[in-house]
C-alpha positions in Angstrom: -137.7 106.2 -22.6 -140.8 105.0 -24.3 -142.7 108.3 -24.6 -140.0 110.0 -26.6 -139.7 113.0 -24.2 -136.6 114.1 -22.3 -137.7 115.7 -19.1 -138.1 114.0 -15.8 -141.9 114.7 -15.6 -142.3 112.5 -18.7 -140.6 109.5 -17.2 -142.7 106.5 -16.3 -143.7 106.3 -12.7 -143.3 103.0 -10.9 -144.3 104.2 -7.4 -146.6 101.5 -6.1 -147.9 103.9 -3.4 -150.0 105.6 -6.1 -152.0 102.4 -6.7 -155.3 101.5 -5.1 -154.5 99.6 -1.8 -156.0 96.2 -2.8 -154.5 96.4 -6.2 -151.1 97.3 -4.8 -151.3 94.2 -2.5 -152.2 92.1 -5.6 -149.3 93.5 -7.5 -146.9 92.9 -4.6 -148.2 89.3 -4.3 -148.0 88.6 -8.1 -144.5 90.0 -8.4 -143.2 88.1 -5.4 -144.8 84.8 -6.7 -143.4 85.4 -10.2 -139.9 86.1 -8.8 -140.2 82.9 -6.6 -141.0 81.0 -9.8 -137.8 82.3 -11.5 -139.5 85.1 -13.4 -137.6 88.3 -12.6 -140.5 90.6 -13.1 -140.5 94.3 -12.1 -143.1 97.1 -12.3 -141.9 99.4 -15.1 -144.9 101.8 -14.8 -147.8 102.3 -12.4 -149.8 105.5 -12.3 -149.6 107.4 -15.6 -150.0 111.2 -15.8 -152.1 113.0 -18.4 -149.0 114.4 -20.1 -147.3 111.0 -20.4 -150.5 109.4 -21.7 -150.8 112.0 -24.4 -147.2 111.4 -25.4 -147.8 107.7 -25.6 -150.9 108.4 -27.7 -149.0 110.6 -30.1 -146.4 107.9 -30.8 -147.1 106.4 -34.2 -149.5 109.2 -35.0 -147.8 112.6 -34.9 -144.4 111.3 -33.5 -142.6 108.9 -35.8 -141.0 106.5 -35.2 -142.6 104.2 -34.3 -144.8 103.7 -37.4 -147.5 101.8 -35.4 -149.6 103.3 -32.6 -148.7 102.6 -28.9 -152.2 103.2 -27.3 -155.7 104.0 -28.3 -156.3 106.0 -25.0 -155.8 109.7 -25.8 -156.2 110.7 -22.1 -155.1 108.9 -18.9 -158.8 108.9 -17.9 -159.3 106.3 -20.7 -156.6 104.0 -19.2 -156.7 102.4 -15.8 -153.1 103.7 -15.3 -154.7 107.1 -14.8 -156.7 105.7 -11.8 -153.9 103.8 -10.1 -155.5 100.5 -11.2 -153.0 99.2 -13.8 -149.3 98.5 -14.1 -146.9 97.6 -16.8 -144.5 94.7 -15.9 -141.2 93.9 -17.6 -138.2 91.6 -17.1 -135.7 93.0 -14.6 -132.7 92.8 -17.0 -134.1 92.0 -20.5 -136.9 94.6 -20.2 -139.3 94.0 -23.1 -136.9 91.7 -24.9 -138.6 88.5 -23.8 -141.1 86.4 -25.7 -144.9 86.3 -25.2 -144.4 83.1 -23.2 -142.6 85.0 -20.5 -145.4 87.5 -20.1 -147.9 84.6 -20.2 -146.1 82.9 -17.3 -146.1 86.2 -15.3 -149.8 86.6 -16.1 -150.5 83.3 -14.3 -149.3 84.9 -11.1 -151.3 88.1 -11.7 -154.4 86.0 -12.4 -153.9 84.1 -9.1 -153.7 87.5 -7.4 -157.0 88.7 -8.9 -155.8 90.7 -11.9 -156.5 90.8 -15.6 -153.8 90.7 -18.4 -153.7 92.9 -21.4 -152.2 90.0 -23.4 -155.7 88.5 -23.7 -157.0 91.5 -25.6 -157.6 91.8 -29.3 -154.9 94.6 -29.4 -152.5 92.7 -27.2 -150.6 94.7 -24.4 -148.3 92.0 -23.0 -146.8 94.0 -20.1 -150.2 95.4 -18.9 -152.0 94.1 -15.8 -155.0 95.7 -14.1 -157.3 95.2 -11.2 -159.5 92.2 -12.0 -162.8 94.0 -11.1 -162.2 96.7 -13.7 -163.7 96.5 -17.2 -161.1 96.4 -20.0 -161.2 100.2 -20.2 -162.6 102.9 -17.9 -166.2 103.9 -18.5 -168.0 107.2 -18.5 -169.0 106.3 -14.9 -165.4 105.9 -13.9 -164.5 109.4 -15.3 -167.6 110.8 -13.6 -166.5 109.3 -10.2 -163.0 110.6 -10.8 -164.3 114.1 -11.3 -166.5 114.0 -8.3 -164.3 112.2 -5.7 -160.9 111.5 -7.2 -159.2 108.1 -7.5 -160.5 107.0 -4.1 -164.1 107.2 -5.4 -163.2 105.0 -8.3 -161.2 102.6 -6.1 -164.3 102.3 -3.9 -166.6 101.5 -6.9 -164.3 98.7 -8.0 -163.6 97.4 -4.4 -159.9 98.2 -4.6 -159.7 100.6 -1.6 
């Protein structure tokens, strides 16, 4: 388990029903296209809870190993995973043990479905894909919408409902 915790609540959630409807359709399309192209991709993680995001944030800071940080998002409200607008995708059997070229090939299918890839960021996040109409990270406005109307309000603002 990548967060370093042992209880079930700290396990990554790959329930696609927790994603924004249009984003879920894009994920389904991209995964199917990747698999058809011989890329056995699966969603490892979709929605991420506040507790799990905090555990990821602590890795490489207060939890060693690893010695490098895992994420710069302290709260799930600073990651599109906390809004149901991001997924992490890995190889079905090799998990993360594939080269950057494999993730780049999968990214082509996600781009065709209208998504963005974390592998194009300065701090590369190869398994990360998010709804294409989202900025790289959630804004103060996204957090405000979340507080006022929940995920559905954010989904509406980024045309993902």
